[in-house]
C-alpha positions in Angstrom: 25.9 46.1 -73.1 29.5 45.1 -73.2 30.5 41.4 -73.5 32.9 42.2 -70.9 30.8 43.4 -67.9 31.5 41.2 -65.2 29.8 39.7 -62.1 26.8 40.2 -59.9 27.1 44.1 -60.0 28.1 43.6 -63.6 30.0 46.5 -64.9 30.0 49.0 -61.6 32.9 48.7 -59.3 32.2 48.5 -55.2 31.5 51.3 -53.4 33.5 51.7 -50.1 33.0 53.9 -46.7 36.1 55.4 -45.6 36.8 57.3 -42.4 39.7 59.6 -43.0 42.5 59.7 -40.2 42.6 63.1 -39.9 38.9 63.6 -39.3 36.3 62.1 -37.1 33.6 62.5 -39.6 33.0 59.8 -42.3 32.9 60.6 -45.8 31.4 58.3 -48.8 33.7 58.0 -52.0 32.5 56.0 -55.0 35.3 53.9 -56.4 33.6 53.7 -60.3 35.3 55.7 -62.6 32.3 57.4 -64.3 33.0 58.8 -67.9 32.5 62.5 -68.2 30.1 62.2 -71.0 27.9 60.0 -69.1 26.2 60.7 -65.6 22.9 58.6 -66.3 22.7 55.0 -65.8 19.7 52.4 -65.8 20.3 49.4 -63.3 18.1 46.4 -63.3 17.3 45.2 -59.9 17.3 41.1 -59.6 16.5 40.9 -55.7 15.9 37.2 -56.2 15.1 35.1 -53.1 16.1 34.6 -49.4 17.8 37.5 -48.0 18.3 39.1 -51.5 15.4 41.5 -51.1 16.4 42.9 -48.0 20.3 43.6 -49.4 19.1 44.7 -52.3 16.8 47.4 -50.5 19.9 48.6 -48.6 22.3 48.2 -51.7 19.8 50.6 -53.6 19.9 53.5 -50.9 23.5 53.2 -51.3 23.8 53.6 -54.7 21.3 56.9 -54.8 23.3 58.4 -52.1 26.5 57.6 -53.9 25.2 59.2 -57.1 24.0 62.2 -55.6 27.1 62.9 -54.2 29.0 62.4 -57.6 26.3 63.9 -59.8 25.0 60.6 -61.3 21.5 59.9 -62.0 20.5 56.2 -61.6 17.4 54.8 -62.9 16.2 51.4 -61.4 13.6 48.7 -62.7 13.0 45.6 -60.6 12.8 42.1 -62.5 12.5 38.4 -61.2 14.8 35.7 -61.2 15.4 32.2 -59.7 12.9 30.9 -57.0 10.5 34.3 -57.0 10.5 34.3 -60.8 9.4 30.2 -60.6 6.5 31.1 -58.1 5.2 34.2 -60.3 5.9 32.5 -63.8 6.9 29.2 -63.7 10.3 30.0 -65.3 13.8 30.9 -63.4 14.9 33.5 -65.7 11.7 35.4 -67.6 12.3 36.3 -71.1 11.5 40.1 -69.9 14.2 39.9 -67.2 16.8 38.9 -69.3 15.8 41.5 -72.1 15.7 44.2 -69.4 19.3 43.2 -68.4 20.7 43.4 -71.6 19.2 46.9 -72.1 20.7 48.1 -68.9 23.8 49.6 -68.1 24.2 47.5 -64.6 22.4 44.6 -63.3 22.5 44.0 -59.2 21.9 40.9 -58.2 20.7 39.8 -54.7 20.4 36.2 -54.0 18.8 32.9 -55.7 17.8 29.7 -54.4 16.3 28.0 -51.2 15.0 24.6 -49.6 11.7 25.2 -51.3 12.8 24.4 -54.6 15.5 21.9 -54.0 13.7 19.2 -55.5 12.7 20.8 -58.4 14.1 19.6 -61.9 17.2 21.0 -63.0 15.5 23.1 -65.6 13.2 24.4 -62.9 15.7 25.1 -60.5 16.5 28.9 -59.3 20.3 28.4 -60.1 19.4 27.3 -63.6 18.1 31.1 -64.0 21.6 32.3 -62.8 23.2 30.4 -65.3 21.0 31.0 -67.9 21.5 35.1 -67.1 25.4 34.8 -67.1 25.3 33.2 -70.6 22.6 35.6 -72.1 24.7 38.6 -70.9 28.2 36.5 -71.6 29.6 37.8 -68.6 32.6 35.5 -68.4 34.5 37.0 -65.8 33.3 36.9 -61.9 35.6 39.1 -59.9 35.9 38.0 -55.8 37.8 40.2 -53.5 39.0 38.7 -50.1 40.0 41.0 -47.9 40.6 40.6 -43.9 40.0 43.8 -41.9 42.1 44.2 -39.4 39.2 44.7 -36.4 37.7 41.5 -37.8 41.1 39.3 -37.9 40.1 37.5 -34.9 36.5 36.6 -36.4 38.2 34.4 -38.8 38.3 30.6 -38.2 41.8 30.6 -39.8 44.6 31.5 -37.4 45.9 34.9 -37.1 49.1 34.4 -38.8 47.1 33.1 -41.7 44.2 35.5 -42.0 46.1 38.8 -41.2 47.0 40.7 -44.3 45.2 38.6 -47.0 44.2 41.0 -50.0 43.3 38.3 -52.9 41.0 39.0 -56.1 39.9 36.0 -57.1 39.0 35.9 -61.3 36.5 33.0 -62.2 35.5 32.2 -65.4 31.6 31.7 -65.8 30.6 30.6 -69.0 32.7 27.9 -70.6 33.8 24.8 -69.4 31.7 22.5 -67.3 28.9 24.6 -67.1 27.7 24.7 -70.8 29.9 22.1 -72.3 27.8 19.6 -74.7 27.4 16.8 -75.1 25.7 15.7 -71.5 23.2 13.3 -70.3 22.7 10.1 -69.2 23.3 6.5 -70.9 23.9 2.8 -71.0 27.1 1.1 -71.3 27.8 -2.3 -72.9 27.1 -4.2 -69.6 23.8 -2.7 -69.5 24.7 -0.2 -66.6 23.6 3.4 -66.3 26.3 5.9 -66.9 26.2 9.7 -67.0 28.3 12.3 -69.0 29.5 15.8 -69.2 31.7 17.8 -71.3 34.3 20.6 -70.2 35.5 22.1 -73.3 37.1 25.7 -74.0 37.8 27.5 -77.1 40.9 29.3 -77.2 39.1 32.6 -77.3 37.8 31.9 -73.8 41.0 31.4 -72.2 42.4 34.7 -73.8 39.9 36.7 -72.5 40.2 35.3 -69.3 43.5 35.3 -68.8 43.7 38.8 -70.2 41.4 40.1 -67.4 43.5 38.2 -64.7 46.9 39.6 -66.0 45.4 43.1 -66.3 44.4 43.1 -62.8 47.5 41.4 -61.3 49.4 44.4 -62.9 47.6 46.8 -60.7 48.1 44.8 -57.8 51.2 42.7 -56.8 52.2 41.4 -59.9 51.5 37.9 -58.9 49.0 35.4 -60.7 48.3 31.8 -59.9 46.0 29.4 -61.9 43.9 27.4 -59.9 41.2 24.3 -61.2 38.0 24.1 -59.2 38.3 20.2 -59.8 35.6 19.3 -57.3 32.7 20.6 -59.5 33.2 17.5 -61.3 
């Protein structure tokens, strides 16, 4: 599996429904670029928790329909992650789930977490399974598009003049910095007070690769790129 696979449909691009202005009939087109040498893909489904199973069920139907329209064969296998995995196996990311994900062409994740597991110790929280999955697959770049459709602009909590025409792509780094930095833990200072510490650290290659992803995407869009630090995570 390529180390550049990205986000929670790790390397298939989104699918879009388009209604041509010249026709009342709705057509379905796939935006993924499929190499002519490969027309078959294995996808690991991770429904997870909450609304996840419902979303994944519908997403699978869409993928099957899209594949049939483009002559692409898709094979699916379903695995456990998050709270569902905790309930069934006692860990948020079972070894067979990570192994299956690594051997797949793509991974489709539904959702993880819920009130049921909020009081668990950190290593037994559903979110820990997600972090372990990201680290295990080395999916360092998360792509998050933000688009406001004209039909929904008045449904936004933002003023129309602010929300109208928004078309952003957020490129979020996933595997470096505060998430996996060491050392981290608790201690005691010279006054006998409890202390907590965490480490935010990036290697040069981690900065280089996420910057390249962002710049390449910006070149295909408006040519503008803004660097933002999510300081609130600290």
